[in-house]
N, C-alpha and C positions, 0 to 999 in steps of 0.2 A: 505493498499500499504506499502510494506517494502522498506526503502531506507538504504543503507548501510551509517552509519554517518561517519565511518572511510574511505570511499573511496572519492578521489577527482574527481568531474565530471567537465571538462572544458566546455563542450557545451550538452545541452538537446534539444532533438528535440520532440515538442509538436504538435499533430494534431489538426487542427481547426475544422474538419467537422465530424469525427466520434464519438464525445463523448457528452453526454448531457450537458447542461450548468452547472450545479452543479457539475458534474464530472470533467470537464474541469477547473472551479475554485478551486476545491478542488487539482487536480494534479498541477496547477500553484501554488499554496500556499506552497503545500510541497516542490516542486523545489525552489521557490524562498526564502525559509528558510535555504538552504543548505548552507554550510559556509566552503570555500568560495563559493558564489553564482555563478553557470555556466552561460555562455551565452546561453539564451534561443532561439531557433529558431523554429519559428511556421510554419507548412506547411500545404497548403491547396489547393482545387481544384480551388477557385475563389478568388482573393483578392481585395480589394479595399481600397481607402485611409483611409476610417473609421477604417477597421480592422487594417491596418498597424500603424494608429497613436494610437491606443487603445494599441496595443502589445507594441509599444515603450514607451507609457505613464506609461505602468504596468512595465517596466523594462526590456522588452525583447530586444533581439538584431536586429532581423529582420524576415520578413514573405517572405516566397519562396512559389510559386506556381507551383503544381504539373500538368502534368508530367515534370520533370525536366530532363535534360542531365546529365551524368555524370560530366561534367565539370561545370556546373551551381550547382551543388549539391556540388561538392568538393569545388569550390570557396566560397561558402557560409560558409560551415563547416570550412574551414581555416580562413576565415574572422573572423567568430564568436571564433575560438580558440585563435587567434592572441588578440581579444578583451580581452578575460578571462586573458591571460597571461600579458597584459599591466595592467589590473586592480589589478592583486596579485602582481606583482612586487615590491619588496620593494623601 
Protein backbone atom coordinates (compact mmCIF):
# COMPACT_ATOMS: atom_id res chain seq x y z
CA UNK A 1 0.00 0.00 0.00
CA UNK A 2 1.32 3.43 -0.95
CA UNK A 3 0.44 6.40 1.23
CA UNK A 4 1.76 9.85 0.48
CA UNK A 5 3.99 10.96 3.34
CA UNK A 6 3.61 14.60 2.31
CA UNK A 7 -0.18 14.72 2.38
CA UNK A 8 -2.02 15.42 5.60
CA UNK A 9 -5.08 13.24 6.13
CA UNK A 10 -7.51 14.43 8.79
CA UNK A 11 -9.87 11.42 8.68
CA UNK A 12 -9.46 7.88 7.40
CA UNK A 13 -12.38 5.48 6.92
CA UNK A 14 -11.57 1.82 7.46
CA UNK A 15 -13.92 -1.07 6.67
CA UNK A 16 -14.33 -3.66 9.40
CA UNK A 17 -16.16 -6.28 7.35
CA UNK A 18 -14.49 -6.82 3.99
CA UNK A 19 -10.85 -7.34 4.89
CA UNK A 20 -9.10 -10.39 6.25
CA UNK A 21 -7.78 -9.93 9.78
CA UNK A 22 -4.14 -9.62 8.68
CA UNK A 23 -5.07 -7.08 5.97
CA UNK A 24 -7.06 -5.03 8.45
CA UNK A 25 -4.22 -4.99 10.98
CA UNK A 26 -1.73 -4.04 8.27
CA UNK A 27 -3.93 -1.21 7.06
CA UNK A 28 -4.49 0.03 10.62
CA UNK A 29 -0.74 -0.04 11.19
CA UNK A 30 0.00 2.10 8.13
CA UNK A 31 -2.67 4.65 9.03
CA UNK A 32 -1.70 4.87 12.69
CA UNK A 33 1.91 5.69 11.75
CA UNK A 34 0.96 8.75 9.70
CA UNK A 35 2.17 12.02 11.18
CA UNK A 36 0.00 13.70 12.20
CA UNK A 37 -2.18 10.66 12.88
CA UNK A 38 -5.63 11.08 11.35
CA UNK A 39 -8.85 10.37 13.19
CA UNK A 40 -9.83 6.81 12.30
CA UNK A 41 -13.48 6.00 11.63
CA UNK A 42 -14.34 2.32 11.27
CA UNK A 43 -17.51 1.35 9.43
CA UNK A 44 -19.27 -1.98 9.69
CA UNK A 45 -22.56 -3.74 8.99
CA UNK A 46 -22.92 -4.86 12.61
CA UNK A 47 -21.31 -3.19 15.58
CA UNK A 48 -21.15 -4.26 19.18
CA UNK A 49 -19.63 -2.88 22.33
CA UNK A 50 -16.59 -5.17 22.02
CA UNK A 51 -15.73 -3.86 18.55
CA UNK A 52 -16.30 -0.26 19.62
CA UNK A 53 -14.10 -0.70 22.71
CA UNK A 54 -11.37 -2.37 20.62
CA UNK A 55 -11.34 0.46 18.09
CA UNK A 56 -11.14 3.11 20.81
CA UNK A 57 -8.44 1.19 22.71
CA UNK A 58 -6.36 1.01 19.51
CA UNK A 59 -6.61 4.78 19.05
CA UNK A 60 -9.55 4.95 16.66
CA UNK A 61 -12.11 7.72 16.85
CA UNK A 62 -15.43 5.90 16.40
CA UNK A 63 -17.37 3.05 14.79
CA UNK A 64 -20.30 3.79 12.51
CA UNK A 65 -22.78 1.20 11.33
CA UNK A 66 -23.91 0.94 7.72
CA UNK A 67 -26.19 1.66 6.07
CA UNK A 68 -26.02 5.19 7.33
CA UNK A 69 -27.86 8.30 6.24
CA UNK A 70 -26.08 11.28 4.76
CA UNK A 71 -26.68 13.16 8.03
CA UNK A 72 -25.27 10.38 10.21
CA UNK A 73 -22.21 9.97 7.99
CA UNK A 74 -21.67 13.73 7.73
CA UNK A 75 -21.93 14.16 11.52
CA UNK A 76 -19.44 11.36 12.15
CA UNK A 77 -17.02 12.73 9.57
CA UNK A 78 -17.21 16.29 10.91
CA UNK A 79 -16.76 15.10 14.50
CA UNK A 80 -13.71 13.08 13.49
CA UNK A 81 -12.28 16.07 11.64
CA UNK A 82 -12.88 18.31 14.67
CA UNK A 83 -11.05 15.77 16.82
CA UNK A 84 -8.09 15.79 14.42
CA UNK A 85 -7.96 19.59 14.35
CA UNK A 86 -8.02 19.77 18.17
CA UNK A 87 -5.17 17.27 18.43
CA UNK A 88 -2.88 19.11 16.00
CA UNK A 89 -3.66 22.64 17.21
CA UNK A 90 -0.68 24.32 18.85
